[in-house]
ROSE-4610 file (N, C-alpha, C; in Angstrom, 1 decimal, always signed):
// ROSE-4610
residu = [M/M/M/E/E/E/I/I/I/E/E/E/S/S/S/H/H/H/R/R/R/L/L/L/V/V/V/K/K/K/K/K/K/A/A/A/I/I/I/K/K/K/G/G/G/N/N/N/K/K/K/S/S/S/A/A/A/F/F/F/E/E/E/K/K/K/L/L/L/V/V/V/Q/Q/Q/Q/Q/Q/H/H/H/Y/Y/Y/E/E/E/R/R/R/I/I/I/Y/Y/Y/R/R/R/T/T/T/A/A/A/Y/Y/Y/L/L/L/Y/Y/Y/V/V/V/H/H/H/N/N/N/E/E/E/E/E/E/D/D/D/A/A/A/L/L/L/D/D/D/V/V/V/V/V/V/Q/Q/Q/E/E/E/A/A/A/T/T/T/Y/Y/Y/Q/Q/Q/A/A/A/F/F/F/T/T/T/S/S/S/I/I/I/H/H/H/S/S/S/L/L/L/K/K/K/N/N/N/P/P/P/E/E/E/Y/Y/Y/F/F/F/M/M/M/T/T/T/W/W/W/L/L/L/T/T/T/R/R/R/I/I/I/V/V/V/I/I/I/R/R/R/C/C/C/S/S/S/G/G/G/H/H/H/V/V/V/L/L/L/K/K/K/R/R/R/K/K/K/G/G/G/N/N/N/V/V/V/V/V/V/P/P/P/L/L/L/S/S/S/D/D/D/E/E/E/I/I/I/L/L/L/S/S/S/N/N/N/L/L/L/P/P/P/G/G/G/Q/Q/Q/V/V/V/N/N/N/P/P/P/Y/Y/Y/I/I/I/E/E/E/E/E/E/S/S/S/L/L/L/L/L/L/L/L/L/I/I/I/D/D/D/A/A/A/I/I/I/Q/Q/Q/Q/Q/Q/L/L/L/R/R/R/E/E/E/N/N/N/Y/Y/Y/R/R/R/T/T/T/V/V/V/I/I/I/I/I/I/L/L/L/F/F/F/Y/Y/Y/Y/Y/Y/Y/Y/Y/D/D/D/Y/Y/Y/S/S/S/I/I/I/K/K/K/T/T/T/I/I/I/S/S/S/S/S/S/V/V/V/M/M/M/E/E/E/I/I/I/P/P/P/E/E/E/N/N/N/T/T/T/V/V/V/K/K/K/T/T/T/Y/Y/Y/L/L/L/S/S/S/R/R/R/G/G/G/K/K/K/A/A/A/E/E/E/L/L/L/K/K/K/K/K/K/S/S/S/Y/Y/Y/E/E/E/N/N/N/E/E/E/E/E/E/E/E/E/D/D/D/K/K/K/C/C/C/H/H/H/G/G/G]
num = [1/1/1/2/2/2/3/3/3/4/4/4/5/5/5/6/6/6/7/7/7/8/8/8/9/9/9/10/10/10/11/11/11/12/12/12/13/13/13/14/14/14/15/15/15/16/16/16/17/17/17/18/18/18/19/19/19/20/20/20/21/21/21/22/22/22/23/23/23/24/24/24/25/25/25/26/26/26/27/27/27/28/28/28/29/29/29/30/30/30/31/31/31/32/32/32/33/33/33/34/34/34/35/35/35/36/36/36/37/37/37/38/38/38/39/39/39/40/40/40/41/41/41/42/42/42/43/43/43/44/44/44/45/45/45/46/46/46/47/47/47/48/48/48/49/49/49/50/50/50/51/51/51/52/52/52/53/53/53/54/54/54/55/55/55/56/56/56/57/57/57/58/58/58/59/59/59/60/60/60/61/61/61/62/62/62/63/63/63/64/64/64/65/65/65/66/66/66/67/67/67/68/68/68/69/69/69/70/70/70/71/71/71/72/72/72/73/73/73/74/74/74/75/75/75/76/76/76/77/77/77/78/78/78/79/79/79/80/80/80/81/81/81/82/82/82/83/83/83/84/84/84/85/85/85/86/86/86/87/87/87/88/88/88/89/89/89/90/90/90/91/91/91/92/92/92/93/93/93/94/94/94/95/95/95/96/96/96/97/97/97/98/98/98/99/99/99/100/100/100/101/101/101/102/102/102/103/103/103/104/104/104/105/105/105/106/106/106/107/107/107/108/108/108/109/109/109/110/110/110/111/111/111/112/112/112/113/113/113/114/114/114/115/115/115/116/116/116/117/117/117/118/118/118/119/119/119/120/120/120/121/121/121/122/122/122/123/123/123/124/124/124/125/125/125/126/126/126/127/127/127/128/128/128/129/129/129/130/130/130/131/131/131/132/132/132/133/133/133/134/134/134/135/135/135/136/136/136/137/137/137/138/138/138/139/139/139/140/140/140/141/141/141/142/142/142/143/143/143/144/144/144/145/145/145/146/146/146/147/147/147/148/148/148/149/149/149/150/150/150/151/151/151/152/152/152/153/153/153/154/154/154/155/155/155/156/156/156/157/157/157/158/158/158/159/159/159/160/160/160/161/161/161/162/162/162/163/163/163/164/164/164/165/165/165/166/166/166/167/167/167/168/168/168/169/169/169/170/170/170/171/171/171/172/172/172/173/173/173/174/174/174/175/175/175/176/176/176/177/177/177/178/178/178/179/179/179/180/180/180]
x = [+13.1/+13.1/+11.6/+11.0/+9.5/+10.2/+11.3/+11.4/+12.5/+13.5/+14.4/+13.6/+12.8/+12.0/+11.7/+11.1/+10.3/+11.6/+13.1/+14.0/+14.3/+14.2/+14.5/+13.6/+12.8/+10.9/+11.9/+11.2/+12.2/+13.1/+14.3/+15.6/+15.2/+14.2/+14.0/+13.0/+12.7/+11.1/+12.7/+13.4/+13.9/+15.4/+15.5/+15.6/+17.4/+17.1/+18.4/+18.4/+19.2/+18.1/+19.0/+20.2/+20.9/+18.9/+18.4/+17.7/+16.3/+15.8/+15.0/+15.5/+16.7/+16.6/+16.9/+17.4/+17.4/+15.5/+14.7/+13.7/+12.5/+13.2/+12.5/+13.6/+14.6/+15.4/+14.4/+14.1/+13.3/+12.0/+11.0/+10.0/+10.0/+11.0/+10.5/+9.6/+9.6/+9.5/+7.9/+7.5/+5.9/+5.7/+6.3/+6.2/+5.9/+7.1/+6.8/+5.5/+5.4/+4.2/+3.0/+2.8/+1.9/+1.4/+3.0/+2.5/+2.0/+3.2/+3.1/+1.1/+0.7/-1.0/-1.6/-1.2/-2.3/-2.1/-0.4/-1.0/+0.2/+0.4/+0.1/+1.9/+2.2/+3.7/+4.7/+5.8/+7.6/+7.5/+7.7/+8.6/+7.3/+5.9/+5.1/+4.9/+5.3/+5.8/+6.5/+8.0/+9.5/+9.2/+8.4/+8.3/+7.4/+6.0/+6.0/+6.4/+7.7/+7.8/+9.2/+9.5/+10.3/+9.7/+8.9/+7.8/+6.8/+7.1/+6.6/+7.6/+8.7/+9.7/+10.4/+10.1/+10.4/+9.0/+8.2/+6.9/+7.5/+7.8/+7.7/+8.9/+10.1/+10.9/+10.3/+10.0/+9.7/+8.8/+7.7/+7.1/+7.3/+7.6/+8.3/+8.0/+9.1/+8.9/+7.2/+6.1/+4.3/+4.0/+4.6/+4.6/+4.3/+3.5/+3.3/+3.2/+3.5/+2.7/+4.0/+4.7/+5.8/+5.7/+4.5/+4.5/+3.3/+2.5/+2.0/+2.6/+3.9/+5.3/+4.2/+4.2/+4.1/+2.4/+1.5/-0.3/+0.2/+1.2/+1.1/+1.8/+3.0/+3.9/+2.6/+1.4/+1.6/-0.1/-0.4/-1.0/-0.5/+0.5/+1.7/+1.3/+2.0/+2.0/+0.3/-0.5/-2.0/-1.8/-1.6/-2.1/-1.1/+0.2/+1.0/+0.3/+0.4/-0.6/-1.0/-2.6/-3.5/-3.2/-2.0/-1.7/-1.1/-0.6/-0.1/-0.9/-2.2/-2.8/-4.0/-4.1/-4.7/-3.6/-3.0/-1.4/-1.9/-1.9/-2.0/-3.1/-3.6/-6.0/-5.3/-6.4/-6.4/-4.9/-5.0/-3.5/-3.4/-2.2/-2.9/-3.1/-4.1/-3.7/-2.9/-2.7/-1.1/-0.8/-2.5/-2.3/-1.8/-2.5/-2.1/-0.9/-0.2/+1.7/+2.4/+2.1/+3.0/+2.9/+1.3/+1.4/+1.1/+1.8/+2.0/+3.8/+5.1/+6.1/+6.4/+5.4/+6.1/+6.2/+7.7/+8.0/+6.9/+6.5/+6.3/+5.2/+4.8/+4.1/+3.3/+2.4/+2.2/+1.3/+2.5/+1.4/+0.8/-0.2/-2.1/-2.0/-1.1/-1.2/-0.5/+0.0/+0.9/-0.9/-1.5/-2.0/-3.5/-3.3/-4.9/-4.3/-3.1/-2.7/-3.1/-2.6/-2.3/-3.7/-4.9/-6.3/-6.9/-6.6/-6.7/-6.5/-4.7/-4.3/-5.6/-5.2/-6.0/-6.8/-8.3/-9.7/-9.6/-8.5/-8.0/-8.1/-7.4/-7.2/-8.5/-10.0/-10.6/-11.4/-11.3/-12.1/-12.3/-13.2/-13.1/-12.0/-11.9/-10.0/-10.5/-11.8/-12.0/-11.8/-12.9/-12.7/-11.8/-10.5/-9.3/-8.7/-8.9/-7.2/-7.8/-9.0/-9.9/-9.2/-9.4/-9.3/-7.5/-6.8/-5.4/-4.9/-5.1/-4.8/-4.8/-6.5/-6.6/-6.5/-6.0/-6.3/-4.5/-3.5/-2.1/-1.1/-1.9/-1.1/-2.1/-2.9/-3.3/-3.6/-4.3/-4.8/-6.0/-6.5/-7.2/-8.6/-10.0/-10.4/-10.3/-10.2/-9.8/-8.5/-7.3/-6.4/-6.6/-7.2/-7.3/-8.5/-9.1/-10.1/-9.1/-8.1/-6.8/-6.1/-6.5/-4.8/-5.8/-7.4/-8.2/-8.6/-8.6/-9.5/-10.9/-11.8/-12.9/-13.7/-14.9/-15.0/-15.2/-15.5/-15.0/-16.1/-17.1/-18.1/-18.5/-17.7/-17.5/-16.4/-15.1/-14.3/-15.1/-16.2/-16.6/-17.4/-18.6/-19.1/-18.6/-17.3/-16.1/-16.2/-15.0/-15.1/-15.5/-17.1/-18.4/-18.4/-18.1/-18.3/-17.4/-16.7/-15.2/-15.2/-15.2/-15.7/-15.8/-17.9/-18.6/-18.8/-17.7/-17.1/-16.9/-15.6/-14.4/-15.4/-16.0/-17.0/-17.7/-18.1/-19.0/-17.6/-16.9/-15.5/-15.1/-15.0/-14.7/-15.3/-17.0/-18.0/-17.6/-17.5/-17.8/-16.9/-15.6/-14.7/-14.5/-15.3/-15.5/-16.3/-17.2/-18.6/-17.8/-17.0/-16.3/-15.4/-14.9/-14.3/-14.7/-15.8/-17.4/-17.8/-18.2/-18.9/-18.0/-16.7/-15.1/-13.9]
y = [-12.6/-11.5/-10.6/-11.3/-11.5/-11.5/-12.9/-13.6/-12.3/-11.9/-10.4/-9.7/-8.3/-8.1/-7.8/-9.3/-9.6/-10.1/-10.7/-10.2/-8.8/-8.1/-6.4/-5.6/-6.1/-5.8/-5.8/-6.6/-6.7/-6.6/-6.7/-5.9/-4.0/-3.9/-2.3/-2.1/-3.2/-2.0/-3.3/-3.8/-3.6/-2.6/-1.7/-0.5/+0.2/-0.8/-1.0/-0.3/+1.1/+2.0/+1.8/+1.5/+0.8/+0.2/-0.9/-1.8/-1.2/-0.5/+1.5/+1.1/+2.2/+2.4/+1.7/+0.7/-0.7/-0.5/-0.8/-1.0/+0.6/+1.6/+3.4/+2.6/+2.8/+2.8/+1.1/-0.2/-0.7/+0.0/+0.8/+1.0/+2.5/+3.0/+4.5/+5.0/+3.8/+4.5/+4.6/+3.7/+3.1/+4.1/+4.3/+5.8/+6.9/+7.0/+8.9/+8.6/+7.9/+7.5/+8.2/+7.2/+7.9/+8.8/+9.7/+10.9/+11.7/+11.6/+11.9/+11.6/+11.0/+11.2/+11.5/+12.1/+13.2/+14.5/+14.7/+15.5/+17.3/+15.9/+16.1/+17.0/+17.3/+18.0/+17.6/+18.1/+16.8/+17.0/+18.5/+18.8/+18.5/+19.1/+17.9/+16.5/+16.2/+14.6/+14.3/+15.3/+14.5/+14.8/+16.6/+16.6/+16.0/+14.9/+13.5/+12.8/+12.8/+10.7/+11.4/+12.7/+12.9/+12.4/+13.6/+13.2/+11.8/+10.8/+9.3/+8.9/+8.4/+8.5/+8.5/+9.9/+10.2/+10.0/+9.8/+9.4/+7.8/+7.0/+5.4/+5.4/+5.8/+5.4/+5.6/+7.0/+7.1/+6.1/+5.4/+5.0/+2.9/+2.8/+1.6/+0.0/+0.2/-0.3/-1.0/+0.0/+0.1/-1.1/-0.8/-1.9/-3.3/-4.3/-5.9/-7.4/-6.6/-8.3/-7.1/-7.7/-7.3/-7.2/-9.3/-9.0/-7.3/-6.7/-6.0/-4.1/-4.2/-2.9/-2.2/-2.8/-2.0/-1.2/-1.5/-1.5/-0.3/-0.3/+0.0/+1.6/+1.5/+2.8/+3.4/+2.8/+3.1/+4.3/+3.7/+4.3/+5.8/+5.7/+6.6/+7.8/+7.2/+8.1/+9.0/+8.0/+8.5/+10.0/+9.5/+10.5/+11.8/+11.9/+12.7/+13.7/+13.1/+13.6/+14.6/+13.9/+14.8/+15.6/+15.6/+16.9/+18.0/+17.8/+18.5/+19.0/+18.3/+19.4/+20.2/+19.5/+20.8/+21.7/+22.3/+22.9/+23.6/+23.3/+24.6/+24.7/+23.6/+24.5/+23.3/+24.4/+23.6/+23.9/+22.4/+22.2/+22.9/+23.4/+23.2/+21.6/+21.6/+20.5/+19.7/+18.9/+18.5/+18.2/+18.2/+18.0/+19.8/+21.0/+22.2/+22.4/+22.0/+22.3/+21.3/+19.9/+19.2/+19.6/+19.8/+19.8/+21.2/+22.5/+23.8/+23.2/+22.8/+22.1/+22.0/+20.7/+19.4/+20.1/+19.9/+20.9/+19.7/+20.5/+19.6/+19.4/+18.3/+17.6/+16.4/+16.2/+16.0/+14.5/+12.9/+11.9/+11.4/+11.4/+11.1/+10.6/+9.6/+9.1/+9.0/+10.6/+11.0/+11.9/+12.6/+13.3/+12.8/+11.3/+11.0/+10.0/+9.7/+9.4/+10.6/+11.5/+13.1/+13.2/+13.1/+13.1/+12.7/+11.3/+10.1/+11.2/+10.8/+11.2/+12.7/+13.6/+14.9/+14.7/+13.9/+12.3/+12.0/+12.3/+10.8/+12.3/+12.7/+14.0/+15.4/+14.6/+15.2/+15.0/+13.2/+12.7/+13.2/+12.8/+12.9/+12.2/+12.8/+11.8/+10.3/+10.2/+8.5/+7.9/+8.0/+7.6/+7.4/+8.5/+9.2/+7.4/+7.0/+6.4/+5.3/+4.5/+3.1/+3.2/+3.9/+4.3/+4.0/+4.3/+4.6/+3.2/+2.9/+1.4/+0.5/+0.3/-0.8/-1.3/+0.4/+0.1/+0.3/+1.0/+1.6/+0.5/-0.4/-0.5/-2.7/-2.5/-3.6/-4.5/-3.5/-4.0/-4.7/-5.8/-6.3/-5.9/-5.7/-5.3/-4.8/-6.1/-6.9/-6.1/-6.0/-4.8/-3.5/-3.5/-1.9/-1.5/-2.1/-2.1/-1.8/-2.6/-2.8/-1.5/-0.8/+0.0/+1.3/+1.8/+2.7/+2.9/+1.4/+1.1/+0.8/+1.0/+0.1/-0.8/-0.6/-2.2/-2.3/-4.1/-3.8/-3.3/-3.6/-3.0/-1.6/-1.2/+0.5/+0.4/-0.1/-0.1/+0.2/-1.0/-1.5/+0.2/+0.4/+1.3/+2.6/+2.5/+3.8/+4.0/+2.5/+2.2/+2.3/+1.1/+1.6/+3.6/+4.2/+5.6/+6.5/+5.6/+6.5/+6.2/+4.3/+4.8/+5.6/+5.8/+6.4/+8.0/+8.4/+10.5/+9.4/+8.9/+8.9/+8.9/+8.6/+8.1/+9.3/+10.0/+10.8/+11.4/+12.0/+13.1/+13.0/+12.0/+10.8/+11.8/+11.6/+11.7/+13.4/+14.2/+15.6/+15.7/+15.5/+15.8/+15.6/+14.4/+14.2/+15.1/+15.3/+16.7/+17.3/+18.0/+19.2/+18.9/+18.1/+18.3/+18.7/+17.4/+17.8/+19.0/+19.4/+21.5/+22.0/+21.9/+23.0/+22.9]
z = [-3.1/-3.4/-2.0/-2.3/-0.7/+0.4/+0.2/+1.6/+1.6/+1.2/+1.9/+1.9/+1.5/+1.4/+3.3/+3.7/+4.9/+5.9/+5.6/+6.3/+7.0/+5.6/+5.9/+6.9/+6.7/+7.8/+8.7/+8.8/+10.2/+11.0/+10.2/+10.6/+10.4/+10.3/+10.6/+11.7/+11.5/+12.7/+14.2/+14.4/+15.0/+15.7/+14.2/+14.8/+13.7/+12.8/+11.9/+10.7/+10.3/+9.6/+8.5/+7.7/+6.9/+6.0/+6.8/+6.3/+6.3/+6.9/+6.5/+4.6/+4.8/+3.4/+2.4/+2.7/+1.8/+1.3/+2.1/+2.1/+0.9/+1.4/+1.0/-0.4/-0.5/-2.4/-2.6/-2.6/-3.4/-3.9/-2.6/-3.4/-3.7/-3.5/-4.0/-4.9/-5.8/-7.4/-7.0/-6.5/-6.4/-5.2/-4.3/-3.0/-3.9/-4.8/-5.5/-5.7/-7.1/-8.0/-7.5/-6.1/-5.5/-4.2/-4.2/-4.4/-5.3/-6.1/-7.4/-8.2/-8.2/-8.4/-7.9/-6.6/-5.5/-5.3/-5.5/-5.8/-6.5/-7.9/-9.5/-8.9/-8.9/-8.8/-8.6/-9.1/-8.8/-7.2/-6.4/-5.7/-4.6/-4.7/-3.6/-3.7/-4.4/-4.7/-4.0/-3.6/-3.4/-1.8/-1.1/+0.1/+1.0/-0.2/+0.4/+0.8/-0.2/+0.0/+1.2/+1.6/+2.6/+3.5/+4.1/+5.1/+5.4/+4.1/+4.4/+5.2/+4.9/+4.8/+6.1/+6.5/+8.0/+9.4/+9.1/+9.5/+9.9/+8.8/+8.2/+9.7/+9.2/+10.3/+11.6/+11.9/+13.5/+14.4/+13.5/+13.8/+13.1/+12.6/+11.3/+12.6/+14.2/+15.8/+15.9/+15.1/+15.6/+14.1/+13.5/+12.9/+13.1/+13.2/+13.7/+12.6/+11.1/+10.2/+9.1/+9.1/+8.0/+7.1/+6.7/+5.3/+4.9/+5.7/+5.5/+5.5/+5.3/+5.4/+4.6/+2.9/+1.4/+1.9/+2.4/+2.8/+3.6/+4.7/+6.1/+5.1/+4.7/+4.0/+3.4/+1.9/+1.3/+2.2/+3.9/+4.7/+4.8/+4.6/+5.7/+4.1/+3.2/+1.8/+1.2/+1.4/+1.1/+2.2/+3.6/+5.2/+4.9/+3.5/+3.8/+2.7/+1.6/+0.6/+0.6/+1.3/+2.5/+2.8/+3.0/+4.2/+3.5/+2.6/+1.7/+0.4/+0.5/-0.5/+0.6/+1.5/+2.6/+2.6/+2.9/+3.0/+1.8/+1.1/-0.5/-1.1/-0.4/-1.5/-2.8/-3.6/-5.0/-5.9/-6.6/-6.8/-8.1/-9.4/-10.1/-11.3/-12.4/-13.4/-13.8/-14.1/-13.5/-15.6/-16.7/-18.1/-18.7/-17.9/-18.2/-17.8/-16.9/-16.5/-17.4/-17.8/-18.9/-19.9/-20.6/-21.6/-22.4/-21.9/-22.2/-22.3/-21.7/-21.5/-22.6/-23.4/-24.2/-25.2/-26.1/-27.5/-28.4/-29.0/-31.0/-31.0/-31.3/-31.1/-30.5/-29.8/-28.4/-29.0/-28.1/-28.6/-28.3/-28.7/-28.1/-27.1/-26.3/-25.7/-24.0/-24.5/-23.6/-23.0/-24.5/-23.6/-22.6/-23.3/-22.8/-21.6/-20.9/-19.9/-19.3/-19.4/-18.3/-18.4/-18.9/-19.2/-17.7/-18.2/-16.8/-15.4/-16.0/-14.9/-13.7/-14.7/-14.1/-14.0/-14.9/-14.3/-12.8/-12.3/-11.0/-9.6/-10.8/-9.5/-9.3/-10.0/-9.8/-8.9/-8.8/-8.0/-6.6/-5.6/-3.7/-3.7/-2.6/-2.0/-1.9/-1.5/-1.7/-2.5/-3.3/-4.5/-5.8/-5.6/-5.8/-4.7/-4.0/-3.7/-3.6/-3.4/-4.2/-5.9/-7.0/-8.5/-8.4/-7.3/-7.9/-6.7/-6.1/-5.3/-5.9/-6.7/-7.3/-8.4/-9.3/-10.7/-11.1/-10.4/-10.7/-9.4/-8.5/-7.7/-7.4/-8.4/-8.0/-7.1/-5.9/-4.6/-4.7/-3.9/-3.8/-3.2/-3.3/-2.5/-0.8/-0.5/+1.1/+1.0/+0.7/+1.0/+1.1/+0.2/-0.4/+1.5/+2.0/+2.7/+4.6/+3.7/+5.5/+5.2/+4.3/+4.5/+4.6/+3.9/+4.1/+5.3/+6.2/+7.5/+6.6/+6.3/+6.1/+5.4/+5.7/+5.4/+3.3/+2.9/+1.6/+1.2/+1.2/+0.5/+0.6/+1.4/+0.7/+0.1/-0.4/-0.8/-2.5/-2.7/-3.7/-4.6/-3.5/-3.4/-4.0/-3.7/-4.1/-5.1/-5.6/-6.8/-7.7/-7.5/-8.9/-8.8/-7.7/-7.9/-9.0/-8.1/-8.8/-10.4/-10.8/-11.8/-13.0/-12.2/-13.3/-13.5/-12.2/-11.8/-13.2/-13.1/-14.5/-16.0/-15.9/-17.4/-17.6/-16.6/-16.7/-17.6/-17.0/-17.1/-19.0/-18.9/-20.3/-21.3/-21.0/-21.9/-22.4/-21.0/-20.7/-21.5/-21.8/-22.6/-24.2/-24.0/-25.9/-26.8/-25.6/-25.9/-26.7/-25.7/-25.3/-26.7/-27.2/-28.3/-29.6/-29.2/-30.9/-30.2/-29.6/-29.7/-29.9/-29.8/-29.5/-30.8]
């Protein structure tokens, strides 16, 4: 699979449209999930995927190392997500939007996941990016450093501070449940 993927990337770099389409299809779920974690709604996530795919297609010839395709594409998705968020201003929290549409009893694990996603959404953009790349995609500190174009120690700092803010957010949530 890895060799086939590298071959497709090399073909796409040379201008092969169908190779690029296959790459997007292979990584679509991951691209969409990344966008969704940023923008918190389906329509905006689809817009991000479309814009990121277009940007990737028009600039794939500039990709020097095929093995970094996903890192490169992730960077584009994050940048496009940031543009959508800036354009829209504040985003409605995902948990309220989805929980109000769920029929009957809400699965506590779903609710917990939505609370986590909502808490991640509240983080500063740098912390959010590091948390998503590290925990959702299992990217190494070194890879995150490359994607974000920042030193590895800065990645570690953002990761630590992001986790601390998430922990504080959860503690506040628990306090609200106890007093509410």
